[in-house]
TIVOTOR-235614 format. One record per residue (C-alpha): x, y, z. Coordinates in steps of 0.25 Angstrom, whole numbers, padded with zeros to 4 digits, always signed. Last residue first. Example, Ala and Ser with C-alpha at 12.3 -4.5 7.8 and 13.67 -1.06 7.14 Angstrom:
2
+0055-0004+0029 +0049-0018+0031 
This chain:
572
+0094+0083+0119 +0100+0077+0106 +0104+0064+0110 +0090+0062+0116 +0083+0065+0103 +0092+0056+0096 +0089+0045+0107 +0074+0048+0104 +0074+0046+0090 +0081+0034+0091 +0072+0028+0100 +0061+0032+0092 +0068+0024+0080 +0068+0012+0089 +0054+0013+0092 +0050+0014+0078 +0059+0001+0075 +0050-0007+0085 +0038-0003+0079 +0041-0007+0065 +0040-0021+0070 +0038-0025+0084 +0049-0035+0086 +0039-0047+0084 +0034-0039+0072 +0047-0039+0064 +0052-0026+0061 +0065-0026+0070 +0071-0040+0066 +0067-0039+0052 +0072-0025+0050 +0085-0028+0058 +0087-0040+0049 +0086-0032+0036 +0095-0021+0042 +0106-0032+0044 +0103-0037+0029 +0105-0021+0026 +0120-0022+0031 +0127-0012+0039 +0115-0008+0047 +0111+0004+0055 +0097+0006+0062 +0102+0000+0074 +0115+0010+0074 +0103+0021+0076 +0100+0031+0065 +0098+0045+0070 +0107+0045+0083 +0116+0033+0078 +0120+0036+0067 +0114+0050+0063 +0126+0055+0071 +0132+0064+0061 +0145+0055+0063 +0138+0043+0063 +0130+0045+0050 +0143+0050+0044 +0151+0038+0047 +0140+0028+0042 +0140+0037+0029 +0155+0035+0028 +0156+0021+0031 +0144+0014+0022 +0131+0013+0028 +0125-0001+0025 +0111+0001+0031 +0103+0013+0037 +0089+0011+0045 +0080+0023+0047 +0067+0020+0055 +0055+0029+0050 +0047+0035+0062 +0044+0049+0053 +0055+0056+0063 +0064+0044+0059 +0063+0048+0044 +0065+0062+0047 +0077+0059+0056 +0082+0050+0045 +0080+0060+0033 +0088+0071+0040 +0099+0062+0045 +0101+0057+0031 +0101+0071+0025 +0111+0075+0035 +0119+0063+0031 +0118+0067+0016 +0122+0081+0018 +0134+0079+0026 +0139+0068+0016 +0136+0053+0015 +0145+0044+0008 +0145+0028+0003 +0130+0026+0002 +0128+0013-0005 +0124+0004+0006 +0117+0015+0013 +0103+0008+0013 +0094+0017+0021 +0082+0008+0028 +0070+0016+0031 +0061+0010+0042 +0047+0014+0045 +0041+0016+0030 +0026+0018+0030 +0027+0034+0027 +0034+0030+0015 +0048+0038+0012 +0047+0050+0003 +0055+0058+0013 +0067+0049+0011 +0068+0052-0003 +0068+0067+0000 +0079+0066+0009 +0087+0058+0001 +0085+0067-0011 +0089+0079-0003 +0102+0072+0002 +0107+0068-0012 +0116+0079-0016 +0121+0081-0003 +0127+0067-0001 +0122+0053+0002 +0133+0045-0006 +0128+0035-0015 +0116+0025-0015 +0106+0025-0005 +0096+0014-0004 +0083+0017+0004 +0075+0006+0011 +0060+0008+0016 +0053+0000+0026 +0039-0001+0030 +0032-0005+0018 +0043-0014+0013 +0045-0022+0026 +0045-0036+0022 +0047-0036+0008 +0056-0024+0008 +0065-0033+0018 +0064-0045+0010 +0071-0037-0002 +0080-0028+0004 +0092-0038+0001 +0090-0037-0014 +0089-0022-0014 +0075-0015-0013 +0072-0005-0023 +0072+0008-0018 +0075+0016-0030 +0090+0017-0030 +0092+0028-0021 +0101+0040-0022 +0115+0046-0019 +0121+0053-0030 +0132+0050-0040 +0132+0036-0036 +0144+0030-0028 +0149+0016-0030 +0160+0015-0019 +0173+0011-0025 +0182+0019-0016 +0185+0027-0028 +0170+0030-0031 +0169+0034-0016 +0180+0044-0017 +0173+0049-0031 +0160+0051-0023 +0167+0060-0013 +0174+0069-0023 +0161+0071-0030 +0155+0074-0016 +0165+0084-0013 +0164+0091-0027 +0149+0092-0024 +0151+0097-0009 +0162+0107-0015 +0152+0112-0025 +0140+0114-0015 +0150+0121-0004 +0156+0130-0014 +0142+0134-0020 +0137+0137-0006 +0147+0145-0001 +0149+0153-0014 +0133+0157-0011 +0137+0162+0003 +0149+0170-0002 +0161+0170+0007 +0164+0171+0023 +0152+0164+0030 +0148+0156+0019 +0161+0153+0014 +0165+0147+0027 +0152+0139+0029 +0153+0133+0015 +0167+0129+0018 +0164+0124+0031 +0152+0115+0026 +0160+0111+0014 +0171+0105+0023 +0162+0098+0032 +0156+0091+0020 +0169+0087+0015 +0173+0082+0028 +0162+0072+0030 +0153+0075+0042 +0158+0074+0056 +0166+0085+0058 +0156+0095+0052 +0144+0089+0059 +0142+0100+0070 +0143+0112+0058 +0133+0104+0050 +0123+0103+0062 +0126+0117+0067 +0121+0123+0054 +0121+0138+0057 +0107+0145+0053 +0103+0146+0067 +0115+0153+0073 +0113+0162+0061 +0099+0165+0066 +0103+0166+0080 +0113+0177+0076 +0102+0183+0068 +0093+0185+0080 +0105+0191+0089 +0108+0201+0077 +0094+0205+0076 +0095+0209+0092 +0108+0217+0089 +0101+0224+0078 +0092+0230+0088 +0076+0231+0085 +0071+0245+0085 +0068+0247+0070 +0058+0236+0072 +0049+0245+0079 +0044+0251+0065 +0042+0238+0059 +0031+0234+0070 +0017+0234+0062 +0021+0234+0047 +0033+0224+0049 +0025+0216+0059 +0014+0214+0049 +0023+0211+0037 +0031+0201+0047 +0017+0194+0048 +0014+0194+0033 +0027+0187+0031 +0026+0176+0041 +0009+0175+0036 +0015+0172+0022 +0025+0162+0027 +0014+0154+0034 +0005+0155+0023 +0014+0147+0013 +0009+0134+0022 +0010+0126+0035 +0015+0136+0046 +0011+0130+0059 +0022+0136+0068 +0032+0126+0066 +0031+0128+0051 +0033+0143+0052 +0044+0141+0063 +0051+0132+0053 +0049+0142+0041 +0054+0153+0050 +0067+0146+0055 +0070+0141+0040 +0068+0154+0032 +0065+0152+0017 +0073+0163+0011 +0077+0177+0011 +0078+0190+0004 +0078+0203+0012 +0068+0214+0009 +0070+0226+0000 +0057+0227-0005 +0060+0221-0018 +0069+0211-0012 +0057+0204-0003 +0049+0201-0015 +0061+0195-0022 +0064+0187-0010 +0049+0182-0010 +0049+0179-0025 +0061+0171-0023 +0059+0164-0011 +0044+0159-0017 +0051+0155-0030 +0061+0147-0022 +0050+0140-0014 +0043+0136-0028 +0056+0130-0031 +0058+0122-0018 +0043+0117-0017 +0043+0112-0003 +0039+0098+0003 +0032+0096+0015 +0034+0089+0028 +0032+0101+0036 +0046+0101+0044 +0054+0095+0033 +0048+0104+0022 +0051+0116+0029 +0066+0112+0031 +0066+0110+0016 +0060+0124+0014 +0070+0130+0023 +0082+0123+0014 +0073+0129+0002 +0074+0143+0007 +0088+0144+0011 +0093+0138-0002 +0085+0146-0010 +0088+0159-0003 +0104+0156-0003 +0102+0154-0019 +0093+0167-0020 +0103+0174-0012 +0116+0170-0019 +0110+0172-0033 +0105+0186-0028 +0118+0191-0024 +0126+0185-0036 +0116+0192-0045 +0117+0204-0037 +0132+0205-0036 +0132+0203-0053 +0122+0214-0055 +0129+0224-0046 +0138+0229-0057 +0126+0233-0064 +0123+0243-0055 +0109+0242-0047 +0100+0254-0048 +0089+0247-0054 +0088+0237-0042 +0084+0249-0033 +0071+0249-0040 +0066+0236-0034 +0066+0241-0020 +0051+0242-0017 +0047+0249-0005 +0042+0242+0008 +0028+0245+0013 +0029+0251+0027 +0040+0252+0036 +0055+0254+0035 +0066+0250+0046 +0071+0260+0057 +0082+0255+0064 +0087+0240+0067 +0094+0243+0080 +0109+0246+0084 +0110+0247+0099 +0109+0258+0109 +0099+0251+0119 +0086+0259+0123 +0083+0250+0134 +0068+0249+0129 +0072+0249+0114 +0083+0237+0117 +0074+0230+0124 +0063+0230+0114 +0072+0226+0104 +0077+0215+0113 +0064+0209+0117 +0058+0209+0102 +0069+0204+0094 +0071+0193+0105 +0057+0189+0104 +0058+0189+0089 +0070+0179+0090 +0063+0171+0100 +0052+0168+0090 +0039+0168+0099 +0032+0154+0104 +0044+0148+0110 +0046+0155+0123 +0055+0147+0133 +0066+0141+0125 +0064+0149+0113 +0068+0161+0121 +0082+0156+0124 +0088+0157+0108 +0082+0169+0103 +0083+0176+0118 +0098+0173+0119 +0101+0178+0104 +0093+0191+0107 +0099+0193+0121 +0113+0192+0114 +0109+0202+0103 +0103+0212+0114 +0116+0211+0122 +0124+0214+0110 +0116+0226+0106 +0118+0232+0120 +0133+0227+0120 +0136+0236+0109 +0150+0229+0106 +0161+0238+0101 +0173+0230+0101 +0166+0218+0096 +0160+0226+0085 +0174+0230+0079 +0181+0216+0083 +0172+0209+0073 +0178+0216+0061 +0185+0205+0054 +0174+0195+0056 +0163+0204+0052 +0171+0208+0040 +0172+0193+0036 +0158+0191+0038 +0154+0202+0030 +0146+0216+0031 +0150+0220+0045 +0139+0220+0056 +0134+0233+0061 +0137+0233+0076 +0129+0231+0089 +0135+0219+0095 +0127+0207+0088 +0126+0217+0076 +0141+0214+0073 +0140+0199+0076 +0127+0199+0067 +0133+0196+0054 +0142+0184+0060 +0130+0178+0064 +0122+0179+0051 +0135+0175+0043 +0137+0161+0054 +0123+0157+0050 +0125+0159+0035 +0139+0151+0037 +0130+0140+0043 +0120+0139+0032 +0131+0140+0022 +0139+0128+0030 +0127+0119+0032 +0122+0122+0018 +0135+0118+0011 +0137+0106+0020 +0123+0101+0017 +0125+0100+0002 +0116+0109-0007 +0108+0098-0015 +0094+0102-0009 +0096+0117-0016 +0094+0110-0030 +0079+0108-0028 +0077+0123-0027 +0082+0125-0042 +0068+0123-0049 +0071+0133-0060 +0059+0141-0055 +0063+0141-0041 +0077+0145-0043 +0072+0156-0053 +0064+0161-0041 +0075+0160-0032 +0084+0168-0043 +0072+0180-0042 +0073+0180-0027 +0088+0182-0027 +0087+0192-0038 +0078+0200-0030 +0088+0201-0018 +0099+0204-0027 +0092+0215-0033 +0087+0221-0020 +0101+0220-0014 +0108+0227-0026 +0098+0237-0027 +0098+0240-0013 +0112+0244-0013 +0110+0259-0014 +0101+0258-0001 +0111+0249+0006 +0122+0259+0003 +0135+0259-0005 +0131+0252-0017 +0141+0240-0018 +0144+0239-0004 +0128+0240+0000 +0124+0230-0011 +0137+0220-0005 +0130+0223+0010 +0117+0220+0005 +0120+0208-0003 +0128+0202+0009 +0117+0205+0018 +0107+0197+0009 +0116+0185+0009 +0116+0185+0024 +0101+0188+0024 +0099+0176+0015 +0106+0166+0025 +0099+0171+0036 +0085+0171+0031 +0076+0183+0026 +0062+0177+0024 +0054+0165+0021 +0045+0156+0028 +0043+0142+0022 +0030+0134+0026 +0024+0132+0012 +0037+0130+0005 +0036+0133-0009 +0036+0148-0010 +0026+0158-0016 +0018+0163-0005 +0029+0160+0006 +0041+0166-0002 +0031+0179-0004 +0029+0181+0010 +0041+0177+0016 +0049+0185+0005 +0041+0198+0009 +0040+0199+0024 +0053+0192+0028 +0060+0200+0016 +0054+0212+0021 +0058+0210+0036 +0072+0207+0032 +0074+0220+0024 +0067+0227+0035 +0078+0225+0045 +0089+0232+0037 +0095+0229+0023 +0109+0225+0029 +0105+0210+0029 +0107+0208+0044 +0096+0218+0047 +0086+0212+0038 +0090+0198+0044 +0087+0203+0057 +0074+0209+0054 +0069+0197+0046 +0074+0187+0058 +0066+0195+0067 +0053+0194+0060 +0054+0180+0055 +0052+0173+0067 +0038+0182+0069 +0035+0178+0055 +0037+0163+0056 +0027+0164+0069 +0017+0171+0061 +0017+0162+0048 +0017+0150+0056 +0006+0154+0064 -0002+0158+0053 +0002+0146+0043 -0003+0137+0055 -0016+0144+0056 -0018+0143+0041 -0015+0129+0038 -0029+0126+0036 -0030+0137+0027 -0021+0131+0017 -0010+0138+0009 +0001+0134+0000 +0005+0145-0009 
């Protein structure tokens, strides 16, 4: 565990804030799963504690998440269908949850975490958007005061039933919850809007005496161990348990490590992916034995923790201890929370998960990437989630091989994977290196910039020396960029510009140039004056702009500031 007393104040405030944010989400995810609000609260407390204690991302806050809850709900529904009741199906549920944690520990021991970064962007985009759509669909019935159907197809086929018998009191609370969550932060940012909405509309429902579905009584006190239920599982359920456990482990791994990367980008640190998986696995196993939901690193709670001062693992532990204190002191009052209020909270969660960037660029990215995204989205919503990822990755690999073959037929020299040549100066760069070698850096890219290379590309750019003021990326030998590649380049350029580094692109081939313009990296991120057809033109620009007579690097920095101001202005 990474802990230092000098960060205690920040960890305390970060943990408390994250805990406050986590409370309504934990209750809502518990209700959506079908195991009850208490299962979500158990998951947030126990998983959050052990993942922080043993994990490899200092600022990560873990607990039930939207994607993991969707899978958990499917596991629980299948167990009830196979056994008749939730109580009889607990053995299947607990065994699946335990296995998912055990597999995550295995992933960490076998160092599998590093391979997650090779999942193509269209696959992740389609998958996360699909998860967001599922969460919203599952809340359509509770939104109007009814119990949700058990599958997305059933929800669509039977949607007329709840719409013909709307509980307008429940519907009004749900709409009020959604409106408050979105509008309250505009006037009050100190308290999470979802928590305020939960408290306000629960009190309102109790005071007025509304006739609406509520959470109902939840257990209090020390939870019972659920391990003995596993021994009641019949042998014919072993294969479904293996399948459910694998799906949960794979999704929890992806979900957690993506959040770890986001935390790294904010804190400028480096997480230990394999240690993180071990911590997540231990947390999910500990949560399972008391009947808690499995979960993963939670992006929103992690970001809130960091922004509130959290620095070390202690912040995640404090988040869990706060939830425990709330549970012990206020748990008896949670039974009055309206289900429609939780539905409103979850609808905003689903809306937040949808990847609008990927959807917005569907008509601009290469057609194969757009097809993969839509296909993965469709399979995620109406099929099997793990199949969706598998089909997307396989299809992306097949399409990449086809693109590589097409480029080869055109006579374009393509290596198996994009890469660098060790950064040795080319013949036409010697004079530039001699004159400005401490202030400029030239990267040579080879081959298509595709999903298999994007993480390496980003890692290499992060190692750039702090003295470098101008980065020149030579694209002479890059015939193709896919959606993952163009977004990786966008992220790299923005990070470098925030550090005061000017990025120059030279010798762009037609397809990469077209992609960068469609996604508006050119000219909103890299202006036309920083794009050159030939390196010789770039050399002349360097000599002209970097001379002492013209203000040296100060002039280029001013140009960069103007680019950033223009970009911000265009987005307002």
